[in-house]
N, C-alpha and C positions, 0 to 999 in steps of 0.2 A: 940166056941172060940178057941184060940190057933193058932199056925202056921200051914199052909198048905204047905207041902213039895212037890216040883216038881222034877221029875226025872232028875238028872244031865245030862244024855245023851240027853234028849229032850232040856234042856237048852243050852247045847253046840251046838246042831244043830241050834237052834234059833239064837245064837250068830253068827254062821258062815253065816247064811242067812243075818243077819243085816249088818255084816261087808262087805259082797259082794255087798250090795246095798248102802253102805255108810250111814247107819242109825246108829246114836250114840248108844253105849251100855252103860247102866248105872247100876251099882251094888249099890243098897240101902241096906247097911249093918248096919243100925242104931240099929237094935236089934239082928242081926245074925252074925256080924263080930267079929273078934279077938277071935277065938277059941270057940265061942258059939255053933258052929255046928261040932266041932271036928277037924277043920282045921283053919288056921289063917284067911282065907278070901275066898270069892267066887273065887277070882283070882287063888288061889291055887287049890281049888276044881275043877274048870272048865278049868284050864290051859289056861286062856285067860286074856288079859289086857283090862279092860273097858276104855271107853272114859271119864267117870265120875264115881267116887266112893264116897259114903256118909257114914260116920261113926258117931255114936252118943253115945248112952248110954253105949256102951261097952268100951268107952275110960275112963270113970271116975266112973263107977258103978252107973248110973242113974242120975248123976248131969247134969245140963243143959249146956252141952258143946258138940259141934259137929264140924266136919271138912268135907269139900268137896274137893276132889282131882280131878284134870282134866288133861287130856293129853295136850301136847303143842298145838295140833291142835285146841282143844276146847278153851283153854286159849287165843290163838292168835285171834280166831274169835270174842272175846269180848274185845280185847285191841286195843288201837290206840289213836291217837290224836283227832279224831272226836267223840264228846260225843254220837252221835247216834250209834256208834259201840260198846259202852260199856253198862254194866248193870247199870251204874250210882250209884253204891254203894260207896259213899264217906263219 
């Protein structure tokens, strides 16, 4: 049980490869964000901006509230007047 930690140097190298290949980078910080690992977020630890970041339990102390943040490029990919371009969450 528990969390399995990955070497931040390896994570940063993986991020660099993903960005070079235009692969979206996602930081899932539902249980690790907002100072739970000693820094505010993976963004701070890895010195990299993700395309998508998810925060959850750390926002409210285990209450059912979460937020997903996206870069403008990701947001724009799912917005538009054509419903087939959107996630259809209305």
